[in-house]
Residue, then its C-alpha position, 0 to 999 in steps of 0.5 A: m503131602k499125601a503121607i500127612r493127608a493119610a495121617v489126618m485121615a488115620v487120626a479122625l477115623g481113630a477118633s470116630t471109632g473111638v466115639a462110637l465105641s463110648a456110645d455103645p450101651v453098657a450092661a448095668t449092675v441090677e439088683q432085681p425084684r424077687s422072680f415068683g410069689h407076686v399078686l395084686g397090689d405088690v410093688l416090684t423094685q429094680r436097683v440100678l447101680l449109677e456107675h461104670a468102671g469105678r466111676p459114678l454116673q449121673p442119669g441124663a433123663l429118669p424113666a417117666a411114671a406111666r401105665i406099662d402094660l395090662w399088669l404094671e404101672r411104673r412109679p416115679p423113680r428115686i435116687e438112693t444112696d447106700a451105706q458105701g456111699r454108692r448111688w442107686l436109681a430105684i424103679d418101682y413097678q405096681l401090680v395092678n391087675a390080678p390073672r386068672a391063673l398062675s402068670a409069667i410077665a416081664l418087667p420091661a427092658m430099657s436103656i438109661a442115658t447118662a450125662s457123661g458116661p455110656t448108656l446103662a442097659l437093663p435087660a427084661w426081667p421075668v416074673s410070676i404072678a398069681p391070682l388072689t384066689p383059686p377060680d373055684v372054691f373048695g367047698q369044704g368046711d367053712l370054705q364055701p362060694l358064700r358066707p353067711d352074713r355076720p350078725v351085728a351085736a346090738l348096741p347097748t342102749d341102757a344108759i340112752e334109755r335112762q338118760m331118755r327117761l330123765s329128759l322126759a321126766t324132767l320136761l314133764g316136770v318143767l311142763l307141769a310147774w309151768f302149768a301150775w304156775w299159770a293156773w296160780r297166776n291167773a287165780r291170783e290176778a282174778r282175785h286181786l287185779p281190779f278189773a279181773q276182780a270186777w268182771r268176775e263179780l259182774k258175771r254173778i250179777g243177774d242184771p248187768g245194768s243194775a246200780q250194783a253193777w255199775r258200782v262194780v265197774h266204778r270201784a274197779l276204776n277207782t282201785s286201779a288208779g288209787h283214788v276216785v275218778h270222775g269223768a273230769g279226772l279221766p285224763r289224769l287216769l289215762a296219763e297213770a295208766p297208759y294201756l287203758r287209752p285205747l278204751q279212752a272214748r268208751l270211758e268217757d261215754f261210761y262217765r257221761e252215762s253214769t252221770r245221767r244215771f245217778f246224778a241228773g233228775d228223773a227225766a233224764a234218767a228215764e231217757s237213759d233207760s236203753p241198756y249200756p253195754l257194761r259187760p263188754l266194757c269191764r271185759a275190754l278193761r280185764d283184758a287190757e290190764k291182762r296184757h299190761r301185766r304180761 
C-alpha cells in the first residue's frame, strides 16, 4: 500500500509541475516600431505573432482601447494575416502630446492570455519623442516668432457688378414701363369711361347745379347702361351694373331730384332750389367704376 500511495503522489506532483510550467508566460515574437523620430500624432504599431513552437494561438482577450499615460493612447487592436498565412496581433499607440524637449517614453509591457496555450509576454519598448518646434525661434531671415498676415487677394467682382447693373437697369425699365402703362390706362379711362369723363367735364363747369351739369351726369348714366335710364328703370341699371348697387339710395335721390327740376311745375322747381350734392355723387360713381375696371 505504501508503494502505491508513493506512486500516486509522484504522478500528481509531476502533473502539477507540468501545469505550472505550461502556465508560465513565454516571450512573444514582436515586431516593434521604430525607436526614434516620433512627434505628436504619430501612430506606433506593435505586431505580435500569434504562434508558439510552430502552433497557432488564439488570444483569449484582446487589450482594450484606452488612454495609457500622458503621451500614449491605445487604439482597438486587430488581427492581421501575412503572406505566409501567419496571424499577427497589431496594437496601435498614438502619440497624443508633444514634449517641450527630446524625451524617452516606453510602450507598456503586457501579457496576452491565449485560449489553449501559454501567455505571451511583451516587454516594454522605449522610444524617443520630439517636440514639433524648437522652444526658441531662430530669429534669422523669415524664421521669426510671428509672421505677418498674408494679404488676401480681392475676388474678381467685374462679372457680379455687370450683372448687378443689368439687373438694376432691367428693374428700372420694368418700373418705367409699369408707370407708363398706369398713366396711359388712367388717361384712357378718363377719356373713355363714362363716369370718369363726366367727372372731368363736371370739374370744368363753374355751377354744379346748372342744367348742363345735370345733363352731364345723365349722359354718363345712359352711356354706362347702353340705353336711356329713367327713375323707373333704375333697377334694370343696377342689375346690369352690380358695382353701382352700393349707390342705389343716392341714385334714387338723384332721379327724384332730376324729375322735380326738369319735369315738375315752377312751384315744385322753386322748392328744389336747395343745392344738390351732384359733384360728390359723380365722384362716387367714378370711383365705383374705377374699382370695377381693376
